[in-house]
VOGU-3710 file (C-alpha; in Angstrom, 3 decimals, decimal comma):
1> meyiyprnfe> 33,544/-1,637/-13,253  31,518/-2,743/-10,248  33,426/-2,644/-6,969  32,227/-3,056/-3,378  34,601/-2,541/-0,434  35,160/-4,207/1,979  34,176/-7,841/1,423  31,922/-7,785/4,499  30,055/-4,719/3,195  26,679/-6,494/3,408
11> ekvgfdkire> 27,183/-7,340/7,090  28,195/-3,741/7,865  25,069/-2,168/6,340  22,693/-5,016/7,283  21,969/-6,416/3,813  22,661/-9,952/5,065  19,596/-9,588/7,306  17,598/-8,381/4,282  18,543/-11,612/2,471  17,289/-13,689/5,407
21> lvssrclchl> 13,983/-11,821/5,605  13,373/-12,139/1,867  14,304/-15,850/1,935  11,708/-16,432/4,661  9,047/-15,095/2,278  9,924/-17,531/-0,534  7,656/-20,496/-1,232  10,284/-22,987/-2,387  14,030/-23,624/-2,606  14,080/-22,267/-6,151
31> girkvtevsf> 13,303/-18,790/-4,820  15,694/-19,125/-1,875  18,467/-20,074/-4,317  17,749/-16,887/-6,277  18,079/-14,834/-3,057  21,551/-16,264/-2,421  22,567/-15,412/-6,008  21,685/-11,700/-5,693  24,593/-9,433/-6,611  25,288/-5,714/-6,960
41> ssdfenvsrl> 24,812/-4,279/-10,471  25,803/-0,949/-12,008  24,001/-1,614/-15,293  21,234/0,994/-15,501  19,003/-1,071/-17,816  19,368/-4,170/-15,639  18,626/-2,319/-12,383  15,661/-0,532/-13,981  14,229/-3,850/-15,191  14,704/-5,556/-11,819
51> isevdemkti> 12,976/-2,863/-9,748  10,170/-2,559/-12,340  9,521/-6,297/-11,996  9,306/-5,991/-8,218  7,061/-2,925/-8,470  4,655/-4,796/-10,773  4,628/-7,781/-8,415  3,937/-5,416/-5,526  0,856/-4,173/-7,387  -0,241/-7,774/-8,009
61> slmddtfpvd> 0,215/-8,698/-4,342  -1,874/-5,723/-3,216  -4,569/-5,733/-5,897  -4,965/-9,139/-7,569  -6,142/-12,143/-5,546  -6,106/-14,431/-8,593  -2,312/-14,663/-8,741  -1,257/-18,367/-8,447  0,728/-19,119/-5,265  0,120/-22,851/-4,777
71> nyidttpfle> 2,459/-25,795/-5,425  5,741/-23,948/-5,941  7,806/-27,176/-5,801  11,465/-27,554/-6,733  11,696/-30,671/-8,935  15,008/-29,733/-10,564  17,003/-32,330/-8,532  14,686/-35,093/-9,872  14,869/-33,818/-13,437  18,662/-33,523/-13,351
81> riqlqgtwld> 18,919/-37,057/-11,939  16,844/-38,712/-14,677  19,048/-37,254/-17,404  21,018/-40,484/-16,944  19,676/-43,428/-18,933  17,968/-46,116/-16,811  16,940/-43,778/-13,955  13,318/-42,949/-13,138  11,020/-40,816/-11,001  9,148/-42,473/-8,155
91> erelfdlrks> 5,447/-41,881/-7,419  5,966/-38,910/-5,081  8,382/-37,188/-7,434  6,030/-37,758/-10,346  3,134/-36,267/-8,378  5,234/-33,204/-7,390  6,172/-32,735/-11,032  2,514/-32,792/-12,035  1,422/-30,233/-9,427  4,292/-27,832/-10,089
101> ldsikallnf> 3,728/-27,988/-13,868  0,150/-26,905/-13,201  1,498/-23,908/-11,269  3,810/-22,962/-14,153  0,903/-23,228/-16,578  -1,245/-20,987/-14,334  1,543/-18,381/-14,168  1,981/-18,351/-17,950  -1,770/-17,917/-18,434  -1,875/-15,157/-15,803
111> frrgdeplyp> 0,792/-13,025/-17,473  -0,234/-13,725/-21,070  -3,929/-12,954/-20,666  -5,371/-10,187/-22,829  -4,017/-8,546/-25,964  -1,982/-5,987/-24,016  -0,070/-7,313/-20,985  -1,006/-5,691/-17,693  2,473/-6,319/-16,313  4,876/-5,953/-19,260
121> nltnltrnls> 8,149/-6,470/-17,368  6,972/-9,690/-15,726  5,358/-10,857/-18,967  8,752/-10,515/-20,692  10,031/-13,270/-18,390  7,656/-15,722/-20,090  9,284/-15,300/-23,494  10,738/-18,498/-24,960  8,839/-20,559/-22,378  6,445/-23,294/-23,419
131> yypfvtdrid> 4,039/-25,530/-21,609  4,194/-29,182/-22,686  0,764/-30,786/-22,334  2,324/-34,061/-23,476  4,133/-34,346/-20,125  1,072/-33,652/-17,971  -1,179/-35,840/-20,132  1,299/-38,694/-19,811  1,417/-38,234/-16,022  -2,393/-38,161/-15,864
141> silnnlgkik> -2,507/-41,478/-17,715  -0,302/-43,006/-14,996  -1,305/-41,321/-11,706  -4,693/-40,846/-10,062  -5,758/-37,702/-8,133  -4,078/-38,985/-4,961  -0,694/-39,416/-6,645  -0,862/-43,231/-6,829  -0,261/-45,257/-9,992  -3,536/-46,281/-11,600
151> dnaspelari> -4,517/-49,942/-12,036  -4,914/-49,348/-15,764  -1,510/-47,707/-16,197  -0,679/-50,834/-18,237  -2,573/-54,055/-19,123  -0,039/-56,168/-17,207  -0,434/-54,063/-14,058  -4,209/-54,345/-14,265  -3,976/-58,156/-14,607  -1,589/-58,450/-11,634
161> rievsskqas> -3,689/-56,303/-9,319  -6,889/-58,179/-10,217  -5,201/-61,466/-9,437  -3,785/-60,116/-6,168  -7,233/-58,939/-5,116  -8,737/-62,349/-5,940  -6,153/-64,281/-3,968  -6,345/-61,864/-1,015  -10,097/-62,432/-0,915  -9,524/-66,197/-0,858
171> vskriqsilk> -6,977/-65,877/1,956  -9,295/-63,658/3,951  -12,180/-66,088/3,525  -10,023/-69,089/4,536  -8,574/-67,210/7,559  -12,056/-66,275/8,805  -13,093/-69,907/8,589  -10,011/-71,079/10,524  -10,482/-68,303/13,118  -14,094/-69,275/13,794
181> saqsdgyves> -13,120/-72,918/14,175  -10,305/-72,046/16,613  -12,641/-69,802/18,602  -15,214/-72,591/18,888  -12,451/-74,945/20,129  -11,360/-72,326/22,689  -7,872/-71,882/21,250  -8,428/-68,230/20,363  -10,177/-65,437/22,244  -13,751/-64,787/21,115
191> datpsvrdgr> -13,016/-61,141/20,242  -9,765/-61,835/18,345  -9,395/-60,598/14,748  -6,860/-61,384/11,993  -3,723/-59,235/11,828  -0,947/-58,629/9,275  2,704/-59,389/9,954  5,412/-59,017/7,281  2,713/-58,711/4,635  0,978/-61,959/5,658
201> ivipvsasnk> -2,421/-62,437/7,311  -2,035/-64,135/10,736  -4,200/-65,172/13,716  -3,445/-64,027/17,316  -3,239/-67,159/19,502  -2,372/-67,423/23,201  1,092/-68,881/23,771  -0,343/-71,879/25,653  -2,352/-72,964/22,582  0,190/-72,274/19,854
211> rkikgfvhde> 0,760/-76,023/19,310  -2,950/-76,554/18,763  -2,976/-74,672/15,403  -0,669/-75,814/12,596  1,215/-73,005/10,883  4,182/-70,639/10,988  4,815/-68,224/13,863  5,652/-64,757/12,466  5,622/-62,624/15,604  4,713/-62,474/19,277
221> satgktvyie> 3,476/-59,735/21,612  5,760/-57,722/23,854  4,692/-59,810/26,886  5,071/-63,124/25,032  1,521/-64,165/25,955  0,272/-63,889/22,345  1,820/-65,341/19,184  0,796/-64,593/15,598  0,436/-67,730/13,503  -0,015/-68,048/9,761
231> pvevvelnne> -2,170/-71,218/9,291  -0,608/-73,785/7,031  -3,744/-73,798/4,863  -3,047/-70,227/3,592  0,750/-70,358/3,356  0,717/-71,291/-0,294  -1,817/-68,592/-1,154  0,235/-65,989/0,714  3,352/-67,098/-1,167  1,532/-66,610/-4,440
241> ireleyaerr> 0,396/-63,136/-3,331  3,976/-62,267/-2,412  5,176/-63,313/-5,863  2,461/-61,207/-7,483  3,545/-58,213/-5,395  7,106/-58,621/-6,657  5,744/-58,766/-10,190  3,682/-55,620/-9,508  6,772/-53,800/-8,285  8,724/-54,748/-11,412
251> elvrilvefs> 5,839/-53,520/-13,590  5,669/-50,213/-11,705  9,401/-49,654/-12,239  8,994/-50,491/-15,936  6,166/-47,951/-16,266  8,172/-45,238/-14,474  11,306/-45,947/-16,531  9,246/-45,771/-19,717  7,775/-42,400/-18,637  11,210/-41,011/-17,684
261> dsirpyipel> 12,576/-42,069/-21,078  9,676/-40,298/-22,810  10,244/-36,893/-21,111  14,057/-36,991/-21,162  14,269/-34,948/-24,408  12,178/-32,177/-22,775  14,297/-31,845/-19,617  16,306/-28,734/-20,761  13,058/-26,864/-21,520  11,518/-28,063/-18,258
271> llaydflgti> 14,526/-26,807/-16,313  14,065/-23,364/-17,933  10,411/-23,407/-16,874  11,407/-24,193/-13,282  14,013/-21,414/-13,370  11,126/-19,086/-14,300  9,125/-20,476/-11,358  12,024/-19,709/-9,011  12,405/-16,198/-10,442  8,710/-15,446/-9,882
281> dfirakalfa> 8,958/-16,825/-6,337  11,997/-14,587/-5,699  10,348/-11,455/-7,151  7,193/-12,122/-5,118  9,270/-12,437/-1,927  10,960/-9,096/-2,685  7,560/-7,502/-3,304  6,151/-8,809/-0,005  9,205/-7,472/1,817  8,760/-4,095/0,097
291> idvngakpil> 5,147/-3,977/1,285  6,245/-4,762/4,854  8,888/-1,974/4,918  6,962/0,587/2,804  9,326/0,119/-0,118  8,638/2,059/-3,320  10,034/2,432/-6,828  11,957/5,733/-7,041  12,759/7,712/-10,173  15,912/6,086/-11,551
301> tdkphiyvrq> 18,570/8,179/-13,319  21,582/6,964/-15,300  24,118/9,041/-13,389  25,449/9,316/-9,830  22,785/11,154/-7,878  20,864/10,784/-4,598  17,653/12,655/-3,820  15,733/10,578/-1,270  12,573/11,663/0,507  11,245/10,130/3,743
311> akhpllfltl> 13,922/7,420/3,647  13,896/4,817/6,427  16,274/2,052/7,408  14,125/-1,053/6,722  15,536/-3,146/9,590  15,120/-0,303/12,083  11,601/0,280/10,717  10,610/-3,363/11,345  12,141/-3,345/14,822  10,356/-0,181/15,926
321> krekkevvpl> 7,147/-1,322/14,254  7,091/-4,376/16,534  7,555/-2,000/19,470  4,758/0,250/18,082  7,172/3,145/17,579  7,818/5,415/14,614  11,047/5,846/12,639  12,142/9,433/11,991  12,519/9,587/8,173  15,456/11,217/6,366
331> diqldsneri> 15,613/13,646/3,448  19,045/13,638/1,781  20,268/15,118/-1,483  23,657/14,601/-3,148  24,225/16,072/-6,610  26,975/17,544/-8,757  27,024/20,760/-6,697  26,927/19,166/-3,242  28,466/15,722/-3,620  29,585/15,063/-0,033
341> llisgpnagg> 27,411/15,423/3,069  29,374/15,976/6,305  27,122/15,077/9,265  27,971/16,249/12,781  26,049/16,223/16,020  25,816/14,556/19,433  26,731/10,943/20,102  23,792/8,520/19,814  22,029/11,212/17,790  21,569/9,093/14,662
351> ksvclktvgl> 24,639/9,988/12,546  25,655/6,369/11,949  22,059/5,371/11,217  21,894/8,081/8,520  25,068/6,771/6,968  23,931/3,137/7,051  20,506/4,079/5,678  22,045/5,756/2,621  24,413/2,832/2,022  21,793/0,121/2,517
361> lqymlqcgfl> 19,081/1,745/0,374  21,545/2,407/-2,477  22,839/-1,168/-2,307  19,294/-2,572/-2,130  18,275/-0,595/-5,215  21,255/-1,760/-7,276  20,547/-5,351/-6,202  16,962/-5,080/-7,496  15,092/-4,369/-4,219  12,627/-1,550/-3,586
371> psllenseig> 14,115/0,806/-0,950  12,050/2,303/1,886  11,315/5,831/0,652  8,732/7,917/-1,223  8,026/7,358/-4,913  9,087/10,901/-5,832  12,652/10,212/-4,682  15,374/10,156/-7,350  18,342/7,798/-7,200  21,190/7,352/-9,654
381> ifdkifidig> 23,587/4,500/-10,306  27,056/4,204/-8,768  29,795/1,910/-10,045  31,538/1,578/-6,667  30,492/1,780/-3,034  32,935/1,955/-0,105  32,231/1,934/3,615  34,393/2,481/6,696  32,415/1,880/9,858  33,064/0,029/13,100
391> deqsiendls> 36,242/-1,245/14,714  38,452/-3,353/12,406  41,432/-3,789/14,746  43,158/-7,186/14,459  45,690/-8,795/16,782  46,638/-11,371/14,136  47,403/-8,698/11,525  48,899/-6,265/14,069  46,303/-3,600/13,233  45,058/-0,951/15,630
401> tysshllnmk> 41,715/0,781/15,178  43,270/3,836/13,546  45,562/1,711/11,355  42,572/-0,174/10,007  40,851/3,144/9,203  43,951/4,381/7,362  44,110/1,158/5,319  40,504/1,741/4,324  41,295/5,341/3,354  44,140/4,028/1,205
411> qflrnadsks> 41,683/1,817/-0,689  39,220/4,680/-1,007  41,801/7,105/-2,426  43,206/4,510/-4,813  39,890/3,275/-6,260  37,276/6,021/-5,800  36,216/8,203/-8,727  33,317/10,402/-9,849  30,971/7,400/-9,974  31,779/6,202/-6,466
421> lilidefgag> 29,889/6,512/-3,178  31,964/6,585/0,020  30,530/6,121/3,521  32,815/6,995/6,433  31,791/6,930/10,100  33,674/9,001/12,710  36,078/10,417/10,099  39,574/10,965/11,543  38,828/9,377/14,926  41,099/6,921/16,700
431> tepmvggaia> 44,247/9,049/17,109  45,441/12,412/18,463  42,625/14,867/17,472  44,756/17,614/15,918  46,742/15,206/13,742  43,756/13,029/12,962  41,701/16,096/11,990  44,452/17,375/9,695  44,838/14,034/7,904  41,055/13,732/7,577
441> esilqrfceq> 40,838/17,248/6,075  43,507/16,420/3,481  41,736/13,189/2,549  38,438/15,057/2,267  40,070/17,581/-0,043  41,296/14,734/-2,290  37,768/13,281/-2,414  36,545/16,694/-3,573  39,167/16,769/-6,313  38,094/13,278/-7,428
451> ktfgvitthy> 34,440/14,485/-7,487  33,486/11,517/-5,325  30,042/11,314/-3,710  29,762/10,436/-0,039  28,244/10,672/3,424  30,714/11,270/6,259  30,126/11,652/10,008  32,528/13,510/12,308  32,972/15,584/15,466  35,978/17,566/14,199
461> tnlkhfaagn> 35,487/21,335/14,019  38,135/21,810/11,287  36,153/19,533/8,973  32,984/21,568/9,621  34,878/24,733/8,653  36,232/22,989/5,547  32,721/21,981/4,475  31,450/25,532/5,009  34,181/27,041/2,810  34,575/24,527/-0,022
471> pgvvngamlf> 32,185/23,841/-2,905  31,043/20,251/-3,285  30,806/19,629/0,485  27,789/20,528/2,614  27,345/20,426/6,378  24,539/18,484/8,011  23,433/18,452/11,641  21,588/15,901/13,766  19,137/17,998/15,767  19,144/18,012/19,565
481> dvskiqplfk> 16,496/19,148/22,050  18,471/21,356/24,425  15,570/21,752/26,868  15,163/17,993/27,306  18,829/17,158/26,651  17,950/14,409/24,187  18,500/13,835/20,462  15,650/14,326/17,965  17,140/11,970/15,314  16,329/14,543/12,603
491> leigkpgssf> 18,841/15,526/9,936  19,056/19,172/8,898  21,220/19,920/5,875  23,011/23,242/5,447  24,563/23,844/8,850  27,067/22,027/11,109  25,936/20,314/14,270  27,100/20,601/17,820  28,247/17,645/19,898  26,450/19,065/22,990
501> afeiarkigl> 29,135/17,387/25,072  28,839/19,767/28,032  25,041/19,541/28,097  25,096/15,743/28,003  27,789/15,594/30,682  25,775/17,960/32,874  22,639/15,811/32,446  24,573/12,648/33,344  25,661/14,348/36,550  29,327/15,246/36,263
511> pedvlqsass> 30,380/17,775/38,942  29,876/21,381/37,845  33,410/22,409/38,871  34,801/19,706/36,577  32,706/21,065/33,682  33,812/24,631/34,437  37,435/23,517/34,420  36,901/21,714/31,110  35,311/24,832/29,596  38,307/26,938/30,551
521> kvgedhisfe> 40,680/24,361/29,086  38,812/24,158/25,775  38,898/27,916/25,388  36,362/30,663/24,909  36,465/30,451/21,105  35,314/26,834/20,992  32,619/27,427/23,590  31,387/30,470/21,641  31,360/28,478/18,402  29,228/25,750/19,944
531> khlreisrdk> 26,987/28,375/21,547  26,468/30,171/18,247  25,580/26,874/16,567  22,907/26,228/19,160  21,560/29,770/18,864  21,417/29,531/15,078  19,586/26,211/15,358  17,123/27,642/17,874  16,516/30,808/15,840  16,042/28,833/12,642
541> rywekkrdsi> 13,393/26,615/14,225  11,663/29,736/15,612  11,516/31,490/12,238  10,455/28,304/10,487  7,489/28,092/12,848  6,737/31,784/12,212  6,916/31,222/8,460  4,559/28,250/8,673  2,167/30,286/10,814  2,178/33,165/8,301
551> rltnkkveet> 1,641/30,759/5,418  -1,310/29,195/7,242  -2,780/32,631/8,049  -2,451/33,727/4,406  -4,204/30,607/3,297  -7,070/31,231/5,731  -7,362/34,834/4,520  -7,533/33,661/0,896  -10,239/31,162/1,793  -12,111/33,886/3,710
561> ekvleqella> -11,940/36,225/0,718  -13,393/33,515/-1,523  -16,244/32,881/0,933  -16,956/36,630/1,213  -16,974/37,014/-2,535  -19,451/34,156/-2,859  -21,604/35,651/-0,072  -21,566/39,051/-1,768  -22,696/37,556/-5,050  -25,458/35,702/-3,206
571> ikaqrkeila> -26,585/38,929/-1,480  -26,709/40,784/-4,798  -28,725/37,979/-6,333  -31,132/37,941/-3,374  -31,512/41,722/-3,561  -32,399/41,545/-7,262  -34,853/38,759/-6,549  -36,539/40,752/-3,736  -36,851/43,915/-5,865  -38,167/41,950/-8,849
581> kakkeaelll> -40,755/40,247/-6,666  -41,797/43,556/-5,090  -42,166/45,136/-8,513  -44,322/42,291/-9,721  -46,558/42,464/-6,641  -46,849/46,247/-7,033  -47,925/45,823/-10,638  -50,574/43,341/-9,547  -51,838/45,744/-6,874  -51,901/48,624/-9,329
591> sstnkqient> -53,825/46,568/-11,847  -56,309/45,561/-9,129  -56,672/49,239/-8,101  -57,411/50,371/-11,649  -60,045/47,693/-11,978  -61,652/48,791/-8,709  -61,755/52,464/-9,803  -63,199/51,571/-13,186  -65,827/49,441/-11,496  -66,730/52,330/-9,136
601> irvikesnaq> -67,165/54,741/-12,070  -69,289/52,213/-13,924  -71,577/51,716/-10,881  -71,995/55,474/-10,424  -72,925/55,911/-14,073  -75,356/53,049/-14,050  -77,086/54,362/-10,939  -77,434/57,818/-12,523  -75,480/59,330/-9,698  -77,976/58,506/-6,988
611> kektkevrae> -76,777/60,070/-3,764  -77,071/56,967/-1,537  -75,527/54,669/-4,111  -72,677/57,102/-4,677  -71,945/57,231/-0,950  -71,926/53,448/-0,776  -69,554/53,106/-3,713  -67,291/55,828/-2,338  -67,179/54,016/1,021  -66,153/50,774/-0,707
621> levfkkdfer> -63,480/52,636/-2,617  -62,178/54,166/0,638  -61,949/50,708/2,240  -60,079/49,405/-0,810  -57,758/52,441/-0,672  -56,866/51,813/2,951  -56,354/48,109/2,291  -54,126/48,942/-0,671  -52,046/51,376/1,400  -51,703/48,753/4,155
631> kineqddaid> -50,445/46,109/1,680  -48,002/48,600/0,147  -46,659/49,473/3,597  -46,360/45,808/4,559  -44,538/45,067/1,301  -42,157/47,975/1,857  -41,514/46,859/5,435  -40,826/43,301/4,278  -38,388/44,507/1,617  -36,660/46,798/4,137
641> qkierlrekq> -36,384/43,933/6,639  -34,918/41,525/4,102  -32,405/44,068/2,841  -31,536/44,989/6,435  -30,930/41,312/7,240  -28,667/41,027/4,205  -26,759/44,126/5,326  -26,451/42,797/8,873  -25,217/39,507/7,509  -22,599/41,285/5,378
651> khreenvkkg> -21,603/43,393/8,365  -21,092/40,248/10,471  -18,949/38,782/7,707  -16,690/41,839/7,577  -16,341/41,967/11,354  -15,441/38,277/11,479  -12,774/38,742/8,813  -11,175/41,416/10,950  -11,305/39,129/13,982  -10,149/36,071/12,000
661> glssniemtd> -13,195/34,120/13,118  -15,225/33,579/9,977  -16,218/29,944/10,250  -18,209/30,059/13,490  -20,364/33,013/12,326  -20,976/31,433/8,963  -22,353/28,431/10,770  -24,472/30,695/13,023  -26,022/32,699/10,183  -26,603/29,578/8,187
671> kvevktlekg> -28,546/28,132/11,079  -30,682/31,295/11,246  -31,327/31,494/7,502  -31,843/27,797/6,704  -34,568/25,644/8,182  -33,129/22,662/10,036  -33,742/19,489/8,055  -35,516/16,605/9,716  -36,059/13,009/8,691  -39,132/12,769/6,429
681> dkvrlkdqdi> -38,915/16,355/5,066  -39,563/16,841/1,351  -36,687/18,634/-0,371  -35,590/19,785/-3,805  -32,118/20,308/-5,287  -31,590/24,047/-5,745  -31,928/25,256/-9,364  -33,152/21,776/-10,411  -36,490/19,922/-10,658  -35,224/16,884/-8,715
691> vgevfevgsk> -37,178/16,206/-5,509  -36,678/13,663/-2,756  -37,298/12,750/0,870  -34,825/13,167/3,757  -33,684/9,737/4,933  -30,974/10,766/7,416  -29,441/14,117/8,513  -25,780/14,659/9,387  -23,760/17,726/10,426  -23,041/18,899/6,861
701> naiiafgnml> -24,618/16,284/4,572  -27,999/14,600/4,389  -28,889/11,229/2,833  -31,782/11,810/0,422  -34,024/9,173/-1,177  -34,492/9,986/-4,879  -36,928/7,233/-5,840  -35,150/3,943/-5,039  -31,698/5,574/-4,847  -30,081/6,898/-1,649
711> tsididklev> -27,549/9,707/-2,174  -25,480/11,845/0,202  -26,029/15,582/-0,620  -24,568/18,772/0,868  -27,323/20,435/2,991  -26,526/23,827/1,405  -27,720/22,452/-1,964  -31,192/21,521/-0,642  -34,369/23,521/-0,072  -37,451/22,359/1,841
721> issneyrkts> -40,691/22,143/-0,154  -44,302/21,357/0,728  -45,857/17,925/0,318  -48,149/19,237/-2,446  -45,227/20,637/-4,395  -43,361/17,349/-3,850  -46,283/15,305/-5,244  -46,762/17,700/-8,169  -43,082/17,668/-9,107  -42,922/13,872/-8,689
731> revlqprtgs> -45,799/13,455/-11,181  -44,035/15,738/-13,636  -40,867/13,669/-13,284  -42,819/10,448/-13,857  -44,380/11,995/-17,021  -41,489/14,091/-18,370  -42,009/16,734/-21,025  -40,041/16,663/-24,226  -37,927/19,599/-23,110  -36,930/17,813/-19,879
741> gvdthkrrln> -35,729/14,752/-21,734  -33,715/16,911/-24,101  -32,174/18,725/-21,109  -31,130/15,423/-19,476  -29,725/14,240/-22,786  -27,641/17,414/-23,069  -26,391/16,985/-19,508  -25,303/13,445/-20,305  -23,514/14,653/-23,434  -21,749/17,429/-21,516
751> fkgeidlrgf> -20,977/15,274/-18,473  -17,263/14,765/-17,796  -16,558/11,447/-16,118  -13,155/12,470/-14,766  -12,025/15,023/-12,179  -8,527/16,260/-11,265  -8,176/16,802/-7,492  -4,428/17,425/-7,337  -3,753/20,474/-5,159  -7,168/20,303/-3,469
761> raeeairasq> -7,540/20,385/0,293  -9,144/17,309/1,878  -12,616/18,854/2,368  -12,645/20,337/-1,139  -11,543/17,036/-2,691  -14,226/15,010/-0,881  -16,926/17,562/-1,796  -15,858/17,539/-5,459  -15,812/13,720/-5,480  -19,304/13,673/-3,939
771> elvdealmlg> -20,651/16,042/-6,594  -19,106/13,976/-9,399  -20,521/10,687/-8,060  -23,995/12,145/-7,373  -24,207/13,742/-10,825  -23,139/10,465/-12,452  -25,757/8,506/-10,485  -28,508/10,921/-11,514  -27,524/10,713/-15,184  -27,154/6,925/-15,119
781> igqvrilhgk> -23,372/6,954/-15,715  -21,771/3,641/-14,688  -18,142/4,649/-14,070  -16,049/7,747/-13,243  -12,315/8,421/-12,763  -10,803/10,452/-9,904  -7,242/11,762/-10,449  -5,711/12,429/-7,025  -2,013/11,807/-7,669  0,351/9,590/-5,712
791> gngilrqlir> 2,281/11,795/-3,282  2,095/10,480/0,275  -1,150/8,643/-0,497  -3,124/10,659/2,089  -5,581/12,234/-0,382  -6,081/8,839/-2,062  -6,863/7,238/1,317  -9,363/9,953/2,350  -11,221/9,774/-0,978  -11,410/5,976/-0,784
801> eylathpgvk> -12,682/6,105/2,791  -15,469/8,414/1,598  -16,271/6,204/-1,434  -16,551/3,166/0,856  -19,403/4,876/2,737  -21,337/6,072/-0,339  -24,438/3,887/-0,950  -24,264/4,408/-4,713  -20,658/3,192/-5,104  -20,375/-0,458/-6,074
811> sfidervefg> -16,559/-0,747/-6,037  -13,350/1,166/-6,746  -9,907/0,096/-7,972  -6,579/1,582/-9,093  -6,133/2,498/-12,745  -3,899/0,242/-14,829  -0,172/0,873/-14,255  0,466/2,312/-17,719  -2,447/4,772/-17,349  -1,582/6,183/-13,920
821> gtgitivvld> -1,659/3,268/-11,455  -2,232/4,283/-7,835  -2,549/7,970/-8,809  -6,044/7,399/-10,278  -9,073/5,686/-8,725  -11,729/4,150/-10,991  -15,174/4,241/-9,320  -17,838/1,742/-10,449  -21,397/2,876/-9,650  -24,569/0,857/-8,990
//
């Protein structure tokens, strides 16, 4: 059974302000009425449906600009009125009905588009709803685009208006004639024009000449110097026009009554359609509020449970946002093992805000609102929520502050159970500390026996000891910066907090002798307890920083090992390449030498061993021998130099690992080994036959023109080539061989259009995304998917910022909700 205590619970946690803010985002009174009807629910299916609807509307508000938001008009008062026979809608009401029916039709079409609904929970709201074209067609036959009744709404109305127009033309013609005559006689000013008074055309005449023109005086000016006379010649015509106007009015009423009678049977269905319009308006307002306060849909469980991450009080968030300040988020967990969180700490340290945040977010969720927290939070359903906060003393009811707290505790103990959430601020305060602490401890023990969930704030030391020694209760501390003597507003679960009363008093400026006297009165045990708490807090923060530092160092070492391993593989590959090249060149030299020797022998034989010829040939052979030895020595020196450079490079790597300074030397050796790219250079992708021209050079990437396509490529993947090689390769690309086409076809077949970046660091994720997009562009793939997960949304934001700068990316959107939603980005390529 649902139970909320006390009756002003919403005012205590601030939900009444949430109602006002959501109401201000509604488009019509239908939505505002829905806001006032919001109530707490403990039905898991109902709560799950409500927050799913808001989450879908949040997606629509962020991603879909085609959602209809015009002409949300509440016509239910008109429709309810014309249920009585003989009543009718006037022109304005009829026009509002027409516009709002168009909005309902647009909403139905929006949710029902496609075979599979994009927003299933919102689409379910359209079940059993129909759009009646008869109603709108009937209105269109009566009203024009400006909301006025058409002349041809009925034959009688058309006849009347034609006759009125004819007679008005006659009156106007007669009046102009009379006016000109009066002006020529000097009775009327030369610049005077006819006016209308009481629906009759009149002539402005000076008061001194009013007897000169026969007719009826209908009005006079404020000064009395001008009177407005209806000439007697047009009185009869004006009377006839007046009668026709009465007849027109009767015909208009008849038409409107006839229309109202025709739609009266459809009023129940129309009222259902307008209830749907109000529901959509209400859900949209909740979604807009969720966007403003960073609300998200948590994981919902059908049991009492709280596991919130980065939770924020929405009202405090909006207030600090206006002041350009940040809210310190909360992480709180309550489960079957630790059901009650006992928060202690200094005054004004944020204890009450923690308590209110838990109460408000839980109440918001079970009222169908998205709470301000991360999506990976888990929240269960409670049947009852109780709160005791603030001063409830009453002179009329003869209640003191402590008496009011005890009355609340009575209600808590009587009604709380294992599916209840209790929220108690300053537990046990308001009376003599020793007695109040003892009563509070006994009540806390009863809550533990009832397996009640709760968040309780206190300063009492006995309650901190109770929490430390009893299962089901866990201590929590609001952190305090002792050096600056100011609260940090951070909650740390697992240890009790100190009130830091002496430190705060010393900062305020109380005399030191007074503080020393107070310390002696409190006793050494209490002072030592508080001191140990502070020391534990300080030591814990110190070791947490050490642990983070070690974790970061280990990560850097792992990354360094990977880089070294890659460098070692590259060195081995380069060494093999150098030796293979040297061997090939040696074989060529040897072959050339053999040819030279054979040629020398042949010349000697042909010359019959003539002495002079033999000397000449031997001299040529000696020159060739020396040249051969020189080339061999140069080749050996070149090989030794290259291998020595590789060894030096490896040595630098190992030294930098020892010093922990790998990155700077990597950059240095890269600069030595790789030619600096310049705009206009011809380059080729390593291990590929794709060539291009450098369009722009950055620190790590370069924008390369491959034909008509500009692509951002990692500089390490490029090698500079000559202009001749560029032209030759370009011609081969323009006239591809059969094997090349087959290779591209295989690459397209083996290409995977999706990449999983979860767990990647930012640089790695961006590099992997770049490689995927570039490969897809080269193979002519039109679309790829990047799975980055939801999390805090940081990786998603970084990837999208990179995609926005890529010249080959046409657009990118979130995946459909049922296939991953905001955790996957679909990239459409040019």
